[in-house]
Each structure stands twice: as C-alpha cells, then as structure tokens.
One Martini backbone bead per residue (centre of mass of N, CA, C, O) as a GRO file, in nm:
protein
  440
    1MET     BB    1  -1.312   4.408  -6.985
    2GLU     BB    2  -1.336   4.606  -6.692
    3LEU     BB    3  -1.407   4.961  -6.613
    4LYS     BB    4  -1.388   5.173  -6.339
    5VAL     BB    5  -1.575   5.486  -6.319
    6TRP     BB    6  -1.587   5.808  -6.191
    7VAL     BB    7  -1.902   6.002  -6.209
    8ASP     BB    8  -2.006   6.222  -6.002
    9GLY     BB    9  -1.999   5.980  -5.768
   10ILE     BB   10  -2.038   5.758  -5.993
   11GLN     BB   11  -2.026   5.425  -6.069
   12ARG     BB   12  -1.883   5.307  -6.370
   13VAL     BB   13  -1.905   5.062  -6.638
   14VAL     BB   14  -1.663   4.951  -6.876
   15CYS     BB   15  -1.684   4.759  -7.150
   16GLY     BB   16  -1.445   4.614  -7.362
   17VAL     BB   17  -1.163   4.630  -7.236
   18SER     BB   18  -0.830   4.657  -7.342
   19GLN     BB   19  -0.490   4.692  -7.395
   20GLN     BB   20  -0.561   4.898  -7.658
   21THR     BB   21  -0.722   5.085  -7.495
   22THR     BB   22  -0.783   5.413  -7.473
   23CYS     BB   23  -0.857   5.700  -7.311
   24GLN     BB   24  -1.027   5.831  -7.534
   25GLU     BB   25  -1.235   5.601  -7.569
   26VAL     BB   26  -1.345   5.612  -7.281
   27VAL     BB   27  -1.438   5.910  -7.288
   28VAL     BB   28  -1.632   5.883  -7.528
   29ALA     BB   29  -1.818   5.670  -7.402
   30LEU     BB   30  -1.900   5.846  -7.158
   31ALA     BB   31  -2.006   6.090  -7.319
   32ARG     BB   32  -2.234   5.938  -7.463
   33ALA     BB   33  -2.377   5.849  -7.198
   34ILE     BB   34  -2.438   6.130  -7.083
   35GLY     BB   35  -2.463   6.344  -7.309
   36GLU     BB   36  -2.559   6.677  -7.424
   37GLN     BB   37  -2.612   6.826  -7.142
   38ARG     BB   38  -2.285   6.757  -7.066
   39THR     BB   39  -2.087   6.944  -7.191
   40GLY     BB   40  -1.724   6.924  -7.251
   41ARG     BB   41  -1.424   6.892  -7.077
   42TYR     BB   42  -1.236   6.581  -7.045
   43VAL     BB   43  -1.072   6.373  -6.798
   44LEU     BB   44  -0.848   6.109  -6.701
   45VAL     BB   45  -0.801   5.999  -6.366
   46GLN     BB   46  -0.543   5.871  -6.164
   47LYS     BB   47  -0.601   5.721  -5.836
   48LEU     BB   48  -0.365   5.694  -5.547
   49ARG     BB   49  -0.496   5.778  -5.290
   50GLU     BB   50  -0.333   6.102  -5.279
   51LYS     BB   51  -0.274   6.043  -5.584
   52GLU     BB   52  -0.246   6.205  -5.905
   53ARG     BB   53  -0.311   6.126  -6.266
   54GLN     BB   54  -0.295   6.223  -6.592
   55LEU     BB   55  -0.408   6.098  -6.881
   56LEU     BB   56  -0.344   6.023  -7.188
   57PRO     BB   57  -0.502   5.972  -7.481
   58LEU     BB   58  -0.293   5.716  -7.572
   59GLU     BB   59  -0.335   5.585  -7.307
   60CYS     BB   60  -0.351   5.288  -7.127
   61PRO     BB   61  -0.521   5.188  -6.849
   62LEU     BB   62  -0.427   4.889  -6.809
   63GLU     BB   63  -0.124   4.946  -6.813
   64SER     BB   64  -0.128   5.141  -6.572
   65LEU     BB   65  -0.249   4.929  -6.378
   66ALA     BB   66  -0.013   4.717  -6.401
   67LYS     BB   67   0.215   4.908  -6.278
   68CYS     BB   68   0.104   4.896  -5.971
   69GLY     BB   69   0.041   4.609  -5.894
   70GLN     BB   70  -0.055   4.562  -5.565
   71TYR     BB   71  -0.216   4.858  -5.606
   72ALA     BB   72  -0.463   4.809  -5.804
   73ASN     BB   73  -0.710   4.811  -5.599
   74ASP     BB   74  -0.654   5.135  -5.524
   75VAL     BB   75  -0.740   5.221  -5.797
   76GLN     BB   76  -0.876   5.522  -5.955
   77PHE     BB   77  -1.117   5.636  -6.192
   78VAL     BB   78  -1.164   5.977  -6.313
   79LEU     BB   79  -1.412   6.185  -6.445
   80ARG     BB   80  -1.317   6.515  -6.549
   81ARG     BB   81  -1.415   6.844  -6.560
   82THR     BB   82  -1.234   7.132  -6.718
   83GLY     BB   83  -1.455   7.252  -6.932
   84PRO     BB   84  -1.588   7.395  -7.183
   85SER     BB   85  -1.705   7.407  -7.475
   86VAL     BB   86  -1.714   7.565  -7.775
   87ALA     BB   87  -2.015   7.665  -7.755
   88GLU     BB   88  -1.969   7.791  -7.446
   89ARG     BB   89  -1.797   8.007  -7.541
   90PRO     BB   90  -1.707   8.325  -7.548
   91SER     BB   91  -1.796   8.549  -7.823
   92SER     BB   92  -1.724   8.766  -8.066
   93ASP     BB   93  -1.804   8.925  -8.359
   94GLY     BB   94  -1.507   8.957  -8.486
   95ALA     BB   95  -1.447   8.681  -8.413
   96PRO     BB   96  -1.373   8.384  -8.497
   97HIS     BB   97  -1.462   8.077  -8.512
   98ALA     BB   98  -1.410   7.794  -8.372
   99PRO     BB   99  -1.337   7.499  -8.403
  100GLU     BB  100  -1.411   7.202  -8.375
  101ARG     BB  101  -1.398   6.928  -8.202
  102THR     BB  102  -1.166   6.717  -8.119
  103PHE     BB  103  -1.020   6.449  -7.972
  104ILE     BB  104  -0.817   6.615  -7.810
  105ARG     BB  105  -1.013   6.830  -7.687
  106ALA     BB  106  -1.196   6.607  -7.541
  107SER     BB  107  -0.935   6.496  -7.342
  108LEU     BB  108  -0.783   6.752  -7.288
  109PRO     BB  109  -0.660   6.995  -7.103
  110ILE     BB  110  -0.635   7.351  -7.036
  111LYS     BB  111  -0.604   7.332  -6.730
  112PRO     BB  112  -0.498   7.286  -6.433
  113ARG     BB  113  -0.553   7.087  -6.186
  114PRO     BB  114  -0.672   7.062  -5.888
  115MET     BB  115  -0.545   6.924  -5.588
  116SER     BB  116  -0.825   6.924  -5.404
  117THR     BB  117  -0.954   6.725  -5.588
  118GLU     BB  118  -1.203   6.486  -5.485
  119VAL     BB  119  -1.346   6.194  -5.423
  120PRO     BB  120  -1.619   6.106  -5.271
  121ARG     BB  121  -1.641   5.847  -5.009
  122SER     BB  122  -1.901   5.874  -4.828
  123ARG     BB  123  -2.056   5.794  -5.054
  124GLU     BB  124  -2.265   5.587  -5.191
  125PRO     BB  125  -2.279   5.382  -5.437
  126LYS     BB  126  -2.435   5.371  -5.709
  127LYS     BB  127  -2.569   5.261  -5.973
  128ALA     BB  128  -2.421   5.100  -6.211
  129MET     BB  129  -2.303   5.179  -6.533
  130THR     BB  130  -2.297   5.021  -6.850
  131PHE     BB  131  -2.040   5.010  -7.101
  132ASN     BB  132  -1.990   4.940  -7.451
  133LEU     BB  133  -1.760   4.954  -7.686
  134GLY     BB  134  -1.684   4.757  -7.880
  135PRO     BB  135  -1.687   4.740  -8.203
  136MET     BB  136  -1.578   4.917  -8.459
  137GLY     BB  137  -1.647   5.092  -8.713
  138SER     BB  138  -1.560   5.214  -9.017
  139GLY     BB  139  -1.601   5.515  -8.951
  140GLU     BB  140  -1.429   5.529  -8.694
  141LEU     BB  141  -1.167   5.425  -8.811
  142PHE     BB  142  -1.142   5.648  -9.024
  143ALA     BB  143  -1.141   5.886  -8.821
  144LYS     BB  144  -0.895   5.796  -8.660
  145SER     BB  145  -0.690   5.787  -8.892
  146ARG     BB  146  -0.733   6.080  -8.977
  147TRP     BB  147  -0.646   6.208  -8.711
  148ARG     BB  148  -0.359   6.095  -8.709
  149GLN     BB  149  -0.277   6.222  -8.975
  150HIS     BB  150  -0.313   6.515  -8.883
  151VAL     BB  151  -0.111   6.510  -8.656
  152TRP     BB  152   0.140   6.438  -8.821
  153GLU     BB  153   0.110   6.676  -9.014
  154GLY     BB  154   0.136   6.893  -8.792
  155MET     BB  155   0.420   6.806  -8.683
  156ASP     BB  156   0.536   6.791  -9.005
  157PHE     BB  157   0.527   7.077  -9.076
  158LYS     BB  158   0.577   7.269  -9.373
  159GLU     BB  159   0.589   7.579  -9.507
  160GLY     BB  160   0.639   7.532  -9.805
  161ALA     BB  161   0.437   7.306  -9.868
  162GLY     BB  162   0.182   7.444  -9.742
  163ALA     BB  163   0.184   7.710  -9.920
  164GLY     BB  164   0.152   7.556 -10.198
  165GLN     BB  165  -0.122   7.364 -10.131
  166ALA     BB  166  -0.273   7.527  -9.933
  167SER     BB  167  -0.501   7.710  -9.816
  168LYS     BB  168  -0.603   7.957  -9.612
  169GLU     BB  169  -0.805   7.797  -9.439
  170GLU     BB  170  -0.623   7.554  -9.380
  171LEU     BB  171  -0.402   7.712  -9.243
  172PHE     BB  172  -0.573   7.825  -9.016
  173LYS     BB  173  -0.651   7.550  -8.897
  174THR     BB  174  -0.365   7.449  -8.848
  175VAL     BB  175  -0.279   7.669  -8.652
  176LEU     BB  176  -0.496   7.620  -8.441
  177ARG     BB  177  -0.422   7.326  -8.387
  178GLN     BB  178  -0.130   7.381  -8.296
  179GLN     BB  179  -0.200   7.564  -8.062
  180GLU     BB  180  -0.363   7.355  -7.908
  181GLN     BB  181  -0.132   7.154  -7.878
  182LEU     BB  182   0.062   7.338  -7.727
  183HIS     BB  183  -0.121   7.393  -7.490
  184SER     BB  184  -0.151   7.100  -7.402
  185LEU     BB  185   0.152   7.047  -7.360
  186GLU     BB  186   0.194   7.259  -7.144
  187VAL     BB  187  -0.005   7.149  -6.941
  188HIS     BB  188   0.125   6.870  -6.923
  189GLU     BB  189   0.399   6.973  -6.827
  190ASP     BB  190   0.301   7.103  -6.567
  191SER     BB  191   0.183   6.845  -6.444
  192LEU     BB  192   0.450   6.688  -6.448
  193GLU     BB  193   0.608   6.881  -6.266
  194MET     BB  194   0.421   6.854  -6.024
  195ASP     BB  195   0.451   6.550  -5.993
  196LEU     BB  196   0.757   6.551  -5.957
  197ARG     BB  197   0.768   6.725  -5.703
  198HIS     BB  198   0.585   6.550  -5.536
  199TRP     BB  199   0.760   6.293  -5.552
  200GLU     BB  200   1.020   6.419  -5.432
  201HIS     BB  201   0.891   6.503  -5.154
  202SER     BB  202   0.723   6.206  -5.109
  203ARG     BB  203   0.921   5.963  -5.121
  204VAL     BB  204   1.034   5.905  -4.838
  205PRO     BB  205   0.773   5.909  -4.667
  206SER     BB  206   0.630   5.691  -4.831
  207GLN     BB  207   0.832   5.469  -4.769
  208GLU     BB  208   0.805   5.481  -4.466
  209ASP     BB  209   0.504   5.429  -4.461
  210GLU     BB  210   0.520   5.158  -4.604
  211ILE     BB  211   0.703   5.020  -4.398
  212PHE     BB  212   0.519   5.064  -4.157
  213PHE     BB  213   0.278   4.917  -4.278
  214LEU     BB  214   0.423   4.643  -4.317
  215GLU     BB  215   0.498   4.600  -4.022
  216GLN     BB  216   0.212   4.601  -3.918
  217LEU     BB  217   0.122   4.364  -4.092
  218VAL     BB  218   0.320   4.159  -3.975
  219ARG     BB  219   0.230   4.182  -3.681
  220ARG     BB  220  -0.062   4.106  -3.733
  221ASN     BB  221   0.001   3.829  -3.850
  222GLU     BB  222   0.148   3.719  -3.602
  223THR     BB  223  -0.087   3.750  -3.406
  224GLU     BB  224  -0.278   3.574  -3.568
  225LEU     BB  225  -0.103   3.321  -3.550
  226GLY     BB  226  -0.097   3.306  -3.243
  227GLU     BB  227  -0.402   3.290  -3.212
  228GLU     BB  228  -0.434   3.037  -3.378
  229GLU     BB  229  -0.269   2.853  -3.193
  230PHE     BB  230  -0.434   2.902  -2.941
  231TRP     BB  231  -0.708   2.805  -3.061
  232GLN     BB  232  -0.609   2.524  -3.130
  233SER     BB  233  -0.543   2.438  -2.842
  234GLU     BB  234  -0.826   2.492  -2.735
  235LEU     BB  235  -0.963   2.290  -2.922
  236ARG     BB  236  -0.817   2.041  -2.819
  237LEU     BB  237  -0.909   2.066  -2.527
  238GLU     BB  238  -1.212   2.059  -2.588
  239LYS     BB  239  -1.209   1.780  -2.717
  240GLU     BB  240  -1.103   1.630  -2.471
  241CYS     BB  241  -1.330   1.718  -2.280
  242GLU     BB  242  -1.556   1.601  -2.454
  243ARG     BB  243  -1.457   1.310  -2.438
  244GLU     BB  244  -1.470   1.286  -2.132
  245ARG     BB  245  -1.770   1.353  -2.107
  246GLN     BB  246  -1.871   1.117  -2.276
  247GLU     BB  247  -1.752   0.896  -2.101
  248ARG     BB  248  -1.901   0.981  -1.845
  249VAL     BB  249  -2.183   0.948  -1.960
  250ARG     BB  250  -2.158   0.649  -2.021
  251SER     BB  251  -2.096   0.562  -1.731
  252LEU     BB  252  -2.355   0.681  -1.610
  253ARG     BB  253  -2.549   0.511  -1.776
  254ALA     BB  254  -2.451   0.238  -1.678
  255SER     BB  255  -2.499   0.292  -1.375
  256LEU     BB  256  -2.801   0.354  -1.409
  257GLU     BB  257  -2.879   0.077  -1.508
  258ASP     BB  258  -2.779  -0.077  -1.261
  259TYR     BB  259  -2.953   0.073  -1.053
  260THR     BB  260  -3.222   0.003  -1.181
  261GLN     BB  261  -3.194  -0.302  -1.151
  262ARG     BB  262  -3.162  -0.298  -0.843
  263ILE     BB  263  -3.432  -0.166  -0.783
  264TYR     BB  264  -3.603  -0.389  -0.898
  265GLU     BB  265  -3.496  -0.613  -0.715
  266LEU     BB  266  -3.565  -0.472  -0.444
  267SER     BB  267  -3.865  -0.449  -0.495
  268ALA     BB  268  -3.920  -0.751  -0.518
  269ARG     BB  269  -3.805  -0.821  -0.239
  270THR     BB  270  -3.994  -0.642  -0.075
  271GLU     BB  271  -4.254  -0.780  -0.157
  272ALA     BB  272  -4.175  -1.058  -0.048
  273LEU     BB  273  -4.133  -0.966   0.248
  274GLN     BB  274  -4.417  -0.861   0.295
  275LYS     BB  275  -4.554  -1.128   0.249
  276GLU     BB  276  -4.406  -1.279   0.478
  277ILE     BB  277  -4.498  -1.095   0.706
  278GLN     BB  278  -4.799  -1.140   0.671
  279TRP     BB  279  -4.785  -1.445   0.709
  280GLU     BB  280  -4.655  -1.440   0.994
  281MET     BB  281  -4.881  -1.277   1.129
  282ALA     BB  282  -5.100  -1.480   1.070
  283GLU     BB  283  -4.970  -1.717   1.222
  284ARG     BB  284  -4.956  -1.581   1.500
  285ALA     BB  285  -5.255  -1.532   1.528
  286LYS     BB  286  -5.329  -1.829   1.525
  287ARG     BB  287  -5.153  -1.914   1.770
  288GLY     BB  288  -5.284  -1.721   1.976
  289LYS     BB  289  -5.559  -1.852   1.961
  290GLU     BB  290  -5.468  -2.142   2.046
  291THR     BB  291  -5.248  -2.007   2.254
  292PRO     BB  292  -5.248  -1.882   2.547
  293GLY     BB  293  -5.121  -1.652   2.742
  294PRO     BB  294  -5.001  -1.515   3.001
  295SER     BB  295  -5.063  -1.384   3.289
  296THR     BB  296  -5.033  -1.116   3.501
  297ALA     BB  297  -4.921  -1.260   3.753
  298ASP     BB  298  -4.689  -1.404   3.618
  299LEU     BB  299  -4.547  -1.148   3.521
  300GLU     BB  300  -4.498  -1.027   3.807
  301ASP     BB  301  -4.328  -1.259   3.920
  302MET     BB  302  -4.104  -1.242   3.708
  303ALA     BB  303  -4.022  -0.949   3.772
  304ALA     BB  304  -3.951  -0.990   4.074
  305LYS     BB  305  -3.732  -1.202   4.031
  306MET     BB  306  -3.548  -1.031   3.851
  307LYS     BB  307  -3.502  -0.810   4.065
  308ARG     BB  308  -3.367  -0.987   4.280
  309ASP     BB  309  -3.133  -1.081   4.106
  310LEU     BB  310  -3.020  -0.799   4.055
  311GLU     BB  311  -2.958  -0.723   4.350
  312ALA     BB  312  -2.764  -0.956   4.406
  313LYS     BB  313  -2.558  -0.879   4.189
  314VAL     BB  314  -2.492  -0.600   4.306
  315LYS     BB  315  -2.384  -0.696   4.581
  316GLN     BB  316  -2.165  -0.880   4.474
  317GLY     BB  317  -2.009  -0.656   4.327
  318THR     BB  318  -1.946  -0.484   4.578
  319GLN     BB  319  -1.790  -0.701   4.733
  320LEU     BB  320  -1.570  -0.745   4.521
  321GLU     BB  321  -1.458  -0.460   4.528
  322SER     BB  322  -1.369  -0.461   4.828
  323ASN     BB  323  -1.181  -0.706   4.807
  324LEU     BB  324  -0.996  -0.581   4.595
  325ALA     BB  325  -0.896  -0.345   4.770
  326SER     BB  326  -0.772  -0.516   5.001
  327VAL     BB  327  -0.573  -0.672   4.823
  328GLU     BB  328  -0.416  -0.428   4.724
  329LYS     BB  329  -0.318  -0.338   5.000
  330ALA     BB  330  -0.167  -0.601   5.075
  331LEU     BB  331   0.026  -0.592   4.835
  332GLU     BB  332   0.166  -0.328   4.907
  333GLU     BB  333   0.270  -0.422   5.185
  334ALA     BB  334   0.439  -0.660   5.079
  335GLU     BB  335   0.628  -0.493   4.904
  336ARG     BB  336   0.750  -0.324   5.131
  337ASN     BB  337   0.861  -0.565   5.297
  338LEU     BB  338   1.045  -0.676   5.072
  339GLN     BB  339   1.228  -0.430   5.049
  340ALA     BB  340   1.328  -0.433   5.345
  341GLN     BB  341   1.453  -0.717   5.331
  342ASN     BB  342   1.656  -0.658   5.110
  343ARG     BB  343   1.815  -0.441   5.260
  344GLU     BB  344   1.890  -0.622   5.505
  345LEU     BB  345   2.041  -0.837   5.334
  346GLU     BB  346   2.265  -0.654   5.232
  347GLU     BB  347   2.384  -0.577   5.508
  348LEU     BB  348   2.453  -0.865   5.594
  349ASN     BB  349   2.651  -0.925   5.366
  350LYS     BB  350   2.855  -0.710   5.439
  351GLU     BB  351   2.918  -0.810   5.727
  352LEU     BB  352   3.009  -1.094   5.641
  353ARG     BB  353   3.253  -1.007   5.479
  354GLN     BB  354   3.403  -0.867   5.702
  355CYS     BB  355   3.430  -1.112   5.885
  356ASN     BB  356   3.584  -1.294   5.690
  357LEU     BB  357   3.823  -1.104   5.658
  358GLN     BB  358   3.912  -1.097   5.955
  359GLN     BB  359   3.957  -1.402   5.985
  360PHE     BB  360   4.175  -1.422   5.765
  361ILE     BB  361   4.373  -1.228   5.896
  362GLN     BB  362   4.411  -1.385   6.162
  363GLN     BB  363   4.525  -1.645   6.030
  364THR     BB  364   4.768  -1.504   5.862
  365GLY     BB  365   4.899  -1.228   5.986
  366ALA     BB  366   4.813  -1.001   5.772
  367THR     BB  367   4.808  -0.724   5.569
  368VAL     BB  368   4.505  -0.620   5.405
  369THR     BB  369   4.390  -0.487   5.106
  370VAL     BB  370   4.061  -0.378   5.045
  371ALA     BB  371   3.848  -0.368   4.801
  372PRO     BB  372   3.574  -0.245   4.699
  373ALA     BB  373   3.277  -0.376   4.653
  374ARG     BB  374   3.050  -0.460   4.418
  375PRO     BB  375   2.716  -0.488   4.403
  376GLU     BB  376   2.696  -0.699   4.158
  377GLU     BB  377   2.897  -0.917   4.334
  378ASP     BB  378   2.692  -0.987   4.533
  379ALA     BB  379   2.604  -1.246   4.733
  380PRO     BB  380   2.376  -1.427   4.860
  381LEU     BB  381   2.244  -1.553   5.127
  382GLY     BB  382   2.276  -1.900   5.124
  383ARG     BB  383   2.465  -2.030   4.942
  384ALA     BB  384   2.522  -2.353   4.823
  385GLY     BB  385   2.817  -2.272   4.715
  386CYS     BB  386   3.174  -2.297   4.626
  387GLU     BB  387   3.389  -2.127   4.395
  388ALA     BB  388   3.680  -2.139   4.234
  389PRO     BB  389   3.849  -1.926   4.069
  390ALA     BB  390   3.987  -1.881   3.780
  391GLN     BB  391   4.274  -1.825   3.633
  392PRO     BB  392   4.391  -1.597   3.455
  393PRO     BB  393   4.537  -1.527   3.184
  394HIS     BB  394   4.867  -1.431   3.217
  395GLY     BB  395   4.816  -1.337   3.527
  396GLY     BB  396   4.553  -1.211   3.555
  397GLN     BB  397   4.331  -0.968   3.716
  398ARG     BB  398   4.052  -0.873   3.883
  399PRO     BB  399   3.926  -0.585   3.950
  400GLY     BB  400   3.795  -0.556   4.280
  401SER     BB  401   3.837  -0.905   4.370
  402CYS     BB  402   4.141  -0.869   4.489
  403VAL     BB  403   4.431  -0.959   4.690
  404ARG     BB  404   4.764  -0.903   4.795
  405VAL     BB  405   5.031  -1.113   4.922
  406GLY     BB  406   5.306  -1.183   5.046
  407ARG     BB  407   5.571  -1.422   5.015
  408GLY     BB  408   5.605  -1.508   5.336
  409LEU     BB  409   5.334  -1.671   5.294
  410GLY     BB  410   5.321  -2.012   5.317
  411ALA     BB  411   5.030  -2.083   5.433
  412ALA     BB  412   4.873  -1.928   5.174
  413ARG     BB  413   4.912  -2.133   4.916
  414GLN     BB  414   4.660  -2.255   5.005
  415THR     BB  415   4.334  -2.342   4.936
  416PRO     BB  416   4.067  -2.288   5.095
  417SER     BB  417   3.780  -2.380   5.205
  418CYS     BB  418   3.449  -2.298   5.251
  419SER     BB  419   3.423  -2.396   5.556
  420ASP     BB  420   3.640  -2.198   5.688
  421PHE     BB  421   3.425  -1.938   5.613
  422GLY     BB  422   3.123  -2.010   5.650
  423GLY     BB  423   3.023  -2.016   5.334
  424SER     BB  424   3.183  -1.812   5.181
  425PRO     BB  425   3.263  -1.639   4.872
  426LEU     BB  426   3.574  -1.751   4.880
  427GLY     BB  427   3.904  -1.721   4.714
  428ILE     BB  428   4.224  -1.898   4.694
  429HIS     BB  429   4.528  -1.822   4.517
  430VAL     BB  430   4.821  -1.874   4.334
  431GLY     BB  431   5.035  -1.681   4.182
  432LYS     BB  432   5.273  -1.531   4.051
  433GLU     BB  433   5.566  -1.528   4.241
  434GLY     BB  434   5.405  -1.620   4.512
  435SER     BB  435   5.126  -1.493   4.517
  436LEU     BB  436   4.837  -1.386   4.695
  437ILE     BB  437   4.493  -1.453   4.610
  438LEU     BB  438   4.185  -1.278   4.681
  439ASN     BB  439   3.848  -1.383   4.656
  440PHE     BB  440   3.501  -1.200   4.682
   0.00000   0.00000   0.00000
C-alpha cells in the first residue's frame, strides 16, 4: 500500500507499506530520501482536523489509520523535525562525546511539540515523491533485531550481572542509553497527558459539533433528495411536453402536405380557368365581329323607356301608400263605432231584463228580490231560443241567477214559455217545498 506523508509542505508517497510496517521504518525511509543535508531528529505526527497525535516508534501507521474508521480520509501524516542531530549539538572540550544516534533517537522527540504547529493547507501540493520501502536486506534485519535485543537488555538490566560482565565503557554507554530512553518516555508521557487533557476538555463539544455536522448533512441530503424528486417530475413534464410538441409537429407537417397538395390542385385549376377565360374572350371577340351591336340611338331609346317605367312605378307606389293610409283610418273609425255599438247593446240588454222582471212581477203580484246579474251571464239581444235551466241536484240553486217566491203563489208553479216574456232568456221552475225559482 501507499502512505502519504507531508514533509515541509510537500506531499510525499511512501510505497510498500504493510500492516506490520512501523513508524520508525517510515521515518527512516523518509530520512534517507531527504538526504544528509537536513539531518536532525524527526517524528511522525498523525493529524485529524485540529487534533494531532505523535506516533510511537513501534506503532504501525496503517493500524492507527484503520482505527479512525470513517474519518480515515481526513487523516494526515506529517514528518516534523523536533531538534538537531548528535553532530549538531554544542559540546564542551571536557565533556565526553555523546554516542551515535540509535533508531530510537532518530524517531522519538526530545521536547514536547508545540500545539500551534500546523501544516499549511493554503499551499498547493507540489509534485509528490515516491519512496519504496521494499524488502529489507539481511544486514538491516540483523541491525533491527540487534537493536531490539539491546532495548530489552537495557530494560531488564540488572546491576549485579552487568557489573560482573560488562566493561566500564559498555556500562557508560548503557547508562547513557537508558537515560535517553527515560527522557523519551517522559516526553512521551507529557504529550500523552496533554492529549488526554485536550480530549477531556474537547470531548463534549466535539461530539456536539459532530452531531450538528451530521444533522446538517442529513438535512442537506434530504433537500438534495427533494430537489431530485422535483427535477425528476420536471423531467417527466418536459418529456410529456416534448412528446406533445413532436405530435403537433407531425400533425403540422401532415396538414402542410395537405395544403401543399391543395395549392397544387388550385394552381392547376386556376391555369385551366384562365385558359377557358381566354378562349371565351376570343369567342366573344369573334362573335362581336360577326354580329354588330345596337346603335347609340337605340340605347338612348331603351334608357328613356326604362326611365318612364320607373317613374310610373314610383307614382303607383305613392298612390298605394296613400290608399293604405286612408284604409287604415277608415278601419280605426269602424273599430270605434263597433265599440260604441257594443256598449249601447249592453245597456239595452240591461233595460230589457229590467222590463221583463217588472212584467213578471205584475203578472204574479208578488214582491221579488232580484240579485244583481253578473256581466258574464248577460245574453245578447235577439237570441234565437230560450232554454229552461235544469234543476240542480239535491235542490241546489246557482247563486246570483235566481229569486225565490213564497208558497202561496199557486199560479207561479208552472213554467211560462219564452214567448210570454217577449223572447227574454228567463226560466221559471218549482223547487223543493213548493218554492218558485226564477232564472234569468
């Protein structure tokens, strides 16, 4: 696999990294690639957003990267220089020279890293340089195993056994190595304590920030899904509109073809009609040459005759209009006379009824109360006959058309004929209990 490491703002790629590759091996490979001009003490720092963590020499970067889970893409590895090398340290004449760098001194820090140190992100990454760790040779494997053996020997050092077997120089080197290890462990402990305090202080806010970030991400995803549904519906509508437009275009093309065919037919027909008109004009010209037309005098006589006929028609129309007006006036006068005669006829009918009633009273010698007659029951004068009204069933009488006479009138029990009353429409019949009923 490949491991990307930032070195002085430049992204470099280390190839051949496996799950067993340690941080020390990565630092050694990068140090060899940098060269001898930039010697010093280097550490590999794992950076996640605003949080940094220094990796141990025997810690595997890929395992640490796998522990980050979904945030593995945000992790950056930075190679940071923490101090000068052994050769660059200031030394006095009386002090003995320090031993050469071991693998631990080349990868572990001497002093705690500053918290404000960050990798500049504004700069564009330069061309990445690739380093291949590759398989180690036998010499490197032997050196690594020897170094591990020295470490365990230093950790399990016993004063009695060491004093009896090692020389003074070896003891001095062992003491210096143990002091260096203790110093490195103290620095590492300080960095772990700082990281622990930082995590304790920023644990709750970071979780809240993460929850807030996830909520925003969910809302953004929901809005994107809503927009996707909206755009899908818009796409369906556009497809339907496009289909309708295509159908309309096809119909327009079909109608255009029909109209074009009709135009061709009409053009051919127009040409045929023009030919017929030209032929007809030629025929008329031939006929005009063969038969001469009427003279001017004949045309004037015909015009004068038509003018006289028109004047006569106008006079006749005026006379008819005057006759029509006189007829309308006579008709109105006749209508007025007819209305006057009708009113006079009604008055005469009323007088005739009164006379008939008086004559009947004189003949019977009784007092009769006459109900006023209704206009709709008045019979016109000169009626051709007289009918005796039939007696209503159950002895009923029509109101307003009969009068009752007392029982002592024996002479009135018989119904007189119409001739006795001068042809008036009166009828007399005997009702129940010997009462006399007069109808008119």
